[in-house]
N, C-alpha and C positions, 0 to 999 in steps of 0.2 A: 831445305838445298838440297839439289838431285845426288840420290846415295851412289857409293862408289860400291860396283857390288862385290860377293867376297870370294866370288869362282877367280882361279888365275885362268885367264883370254890366251884361248889357239894362239894366236895373229895379236904379237905385244907392237904394232904401230896403231895406238887407238887415233880415231879422228872421230870419232863421236862419242861423246861424255868422259867420263873422268874413269880413268882403275886402277887409283893409287900410285904414290911417288914412284913406283919403281920405270912404272911404265909414262913417268913426267919428268921431261927434256927441260934443265937447267932453270932457267928465271929464278935461277938465287938469290939475288938480288931485288930485284922486282918483289917477287914472296916477301922478301924479309922486309923489304919498304912498305908493301902493302897490311903486313902485320901489326909494325910498328904505327903506321899511321892509326890503325884503328882502336888497338888498343892503351893509343893516348890517346882518345877523341876524339881524334882529326876522318871525320867523313873526307871519301878522295875519292876524284873524277878520275878514270879511267876512261885512254880514251887512243882508240889505235882505228885501221881500216876494219875490214871485215875478213875474216881469217885466218888471223897471224895468231890469234890466241890469247885473246880477251877470258870468253868462260873459263877454258881450264887452267888458266891461272886464278881467277877467282873461284873457281872449286878447289885447286889444288891448293890457295891460301885459307880456306873455308877447313878445309881435313886435315892442315899444322896446324889451325886451333883448335879441334877438337881433340888432337893428339895432347895439348896441354892444357883443356878443361873441358870434362866431356858436360860437364851442362850447359856449356854455351848451347846458345842459339844461332844456327845459321841458317840462312832462307836465303835463296837463289830461285830470280823469275824473272821471266823474257818479256817486255812489254812490246814487242817487235809488231803484233798481230794483234795491238786492242787499236781499238777506233774513237774512243770516247771514254769519260772516266768511268762511267756504267761499265764497260769490259777494266778498264783499271784493275775496279774495287773486286769483279770477279777475282780476276789472274792474281793478286795478292792476297786476298783470302782463300780462296784456292792453295795456294803455295804455304801461308803460315798454319791450314788445316794439315793439310800432307806432312809438315815436317812434324805433328802433333810436340806443338811449344808443351804441351804438355803430360799428366801421364797416362798412359794409355786408356785406364778403367776409367774416369774421369773428365779425361779432355772434351768429349761430345758433351757433354751434359753444361760443361762450366762455357763452353762455347757458346753454346746454344744459348743459357743463361745469359751473356754477357751483350747477344748480340741477337733478339729478337727478329731482328729482319731478315738475316741468312736461316739456307735452305739448302744443307748443305746432303748433300749424300750420293751412294759410293755404289760407283757401276764397272762393271770387266768388260775389257778388252774381247771381243769375241774368239781372238784367234789366238792370243796368247793368257788369254783368262786373266791376265795383269791388273789388280785393284788403281781406280782411277776414281781422285774424288773432283764433284763439282759444287759448285757454290755459287745459288740463286737467292737476287735480292729483288728487292722494288728497286724499281728507278726510281723513283719518286723519292728514296731512302738512301741513293747513290752519296751523295755530300755525307747526312749522319754517321753511313756505315763506314765510309773513309778514314770519319774521325775515331769512330770508335773500332776501326785499327791500329791505329797509332794509338791511344789511350790503352788496347787490350796489351800494347807488347810493351809500354811504359809497367803496367801493374802486375805485370810477368813475374817479377822480381828476380829474373835470370840475364846475365849478358847477352843482347843480343846484335848478330851485325845481321844486315839483309843487303842483299846486291841487287839493281832495278839497270837487268841491262836493256839497252839498246831503247836507255830513256830522254832522247831527244825526241820521241814517238809523240812526246806527252804535247810537243809543241803544236802537233796537225789538228787536237782532240777542238772536238765546234764549242767546247765548252774554252773560252782564252784565258781566265784567270784559273787554271789550274798551279801553273808555276806558282803561282803566291799562296794557292792553299796548301800546296804541298810542303813549303817552305815554311807556312805558319803550324802547319804538325808536327815535322820536324827538328824545327830549334828548339823545342821543350823537352826531350826522351831524350836527359843524362844517359841510359843502361842502353840505348840504343844505336849503334854505329851503322853509315849507308856507304856502301858502289854504288854509284852512279856514272855505266858503264857505256857507251858508244861509239857509232861507228862511223857516223858523219860528223866528222870532225868540225866544220867550220858553226856547224848550228851549235857544237857543246860548246868547243869555246866560249860563242856568244854569250848561252843561257850562263854558264860563270865565271867572264871575266869585263860581261859588258856591267858600265856600273846602272843600267835603265834595267837590269834584272832582279828578279828577286833573289836567286842564287849566289847576286854576284862576291865573288872571293869568299866561300864559303866552306870550302873544301880545297885539299890542297892535290894537284894535279901530276897525273902521272900520264905518260904518253909512251904506247906499246912497240918494240923496235922488233924487225925475222931478230928470231935467235940467229946467234954465234953458230957460222959454218963450221967451223972445228969441232964446236962442242957438240954441235947436232952428227956430224959426220962421225965423232967417237962414240956419239947415243946410238946412232943406227948398226955402227959398225960391232956393236958391243951382244946385241938379236943376232945377226948373222952367224957370229963366232959361238955363240953358245948351241945352235945348229950345223954347226961343224962345216960353216958355210962361209961365206965372206962376202963382202961389196967394195970392188974399190975406188977408191979412194977419187977421182978422176971422174968416172964418172957419176958420182955421189953432186959433184959440184957443178958439173953439167946440171945437175937437174936441179939442185941452187938455183942456180943460174936460171930456168925455165921458169922460174917461180917465183924468183926472187928474195927463197927463204922463208915466203909466207906456208905455213906451219899446216895447215886444212891441207894446201892440196900437194905438199911433200907427204904429209902420211897419208892420204890417198894412196899414190903412187907406191913410196915403202909398202902399203897393207898390201899390195898386188904382186911386188915381185917379193916378198917377205916370201907368197904364196904358194908361188910358182918356179920361183930357183933358189936353184939353191948358194951358185957363187952368182955374180952378178958383177962381166969385165968389160960388158962391153953395155955401149947406151943405146944399139938396138934392141937390147934386151927393157929397156926404160921406155922408149916410144911404144913396143906392143903392150904392155904397161898401161901407157896415156890410153892406147886405142882400145883398151879394154876396155874403159871406162867412158868414152867418150861412146861405144857404139850403146852405153848402159844408159846412156844420159841423151841421146838422141833422139827416141821420141818426146821428150819434153821439151829439147831445143825444138822441135820441128813445131809443138803446141804452140812455146812463146810465140813462136817466128808468127804463127798466125792472128796473131792479139794485138801485133805490133802494125801501124798503116804503114805506105809505101814508103811514104817518106822515113820513117823512122826505123822502118826493116833495114831500107836500103843505106841508110846514114850510120846506121851501127853498122854494115859488112866492110863501109869503106873506113870506120874507124878501126878495126880491127884487120883490114888491110896496110893498113900505116905503120899499128901497133900503137903509137903514140902522137895523135895529134893536138898542136900546141894553138891553134887557131882554125877552129872547125866553120868560123862563118867568113875564114877569109877567099877570094874569089879566085885562087891558086887551088882554095882545096875544092873548094866546088866546083872548079869546071874541070879538075882531073879528075873528077868521079863525078860527073855527070847531072850532080843534085843541083836541085831546084833552090831559090832565092834567100839570101843571107838569113830572112826573117824566117822563111819556112824551118829552116835548117835549127833556127832559135829553138822555134817550136816544139822542133820532134827532138833539140835535146835536154830543151828542161821534163818531155816526159823521159826521154833514157836516162835522167839522172834520181828522177823520181821515185823510177823503178829501179832502181840501184844494177840498171847494166851497164848506165856508165859514171866514171869514177875522175873526181881530176887530183893528178899529182902535181906537184911543181911544175914536171916537164909538159904537163897539157891533160889532155883524153884520152883513157883506157877504157877496153872495156873491163868492166869490174869483173863477172867472173873467170877464169884463168881458162876454165876448162869451154867454155860458151867461144868465149877468144879461139881456141886450136879448133875449136869444133865447125867456128865457121871459118875458118879459112880454111877445111880441109872440103868445108859443100862449095862455097860460094867463092873460093878464092883460090885456089888450087888446079 
């Protein structure tokens, strides 16, 4: 799992990684439920949109488990960027080696002895000097090594908890039997419990809720909602008070409404406010912090737009203009924004959804990245 650092962060509003209990807001019930599932032999499927706090909850849960049982092994891995079984095995293998499942003195020898097809190596980040483990395997040995990974975890003799984030990614692999293959290995390792988390809700519910799929009804289901507004305000206010400052409750509520309480966006803005402001009394201070973030992201978003076709770009801007679009292929919407035919819009919309640029809510389509949405409004709409 990703290790929490031992230093006290200068800025308490952490939006990347995990810094420990003191900087983690609430999720008390969700944490207890997840721990209870894992410790009582229930694998868990955790579903929610991105940026709402799934990863933080998983790392917080693992931290709590390690506090209770120092010998427990907690492995977190994100497979969002994997494209096939080979890359999945590399990612899982790297996570296991980095966790140092066995004692430091002999782990390398034992790992290499178990997996003759592995070629682990340590490289160093040229800027920070941080060591990074890479694991290379023979492509022809992918399935064999995948089985070896689960055999290795089973034979470890330890209580093991594995979180695989963005698990729905495996449905895009060219190897169509990946779900069945994983299920066949996972169901026979009683000392290992899994969290399968994902942000594409329709895919995750289908994978674990359809009788036709290998993982059907094999896990407890959890859905993550935004943090409770009052609890989140108390959490944020405490840090401002600690530096003899304050944040106005009405201003905080406006910020919460701006981003629907999505943790990552909230933390990003609060991080800037904490850095530059002592007393947050006016929403203009929040706007300035958001503008600072958009300025930092501007070149990234400009580059993103160059990779889109005219139809995709114009559709994305039109959705940002309307905030939420219930029927993006309707004649009213198309004529209002001067878009091409409904069939062209469907193709463009499918691509935008595939790229996670557009997301379907119960009310309709929205721009997935809330900062991108604001940037589009400023650059192309205002």
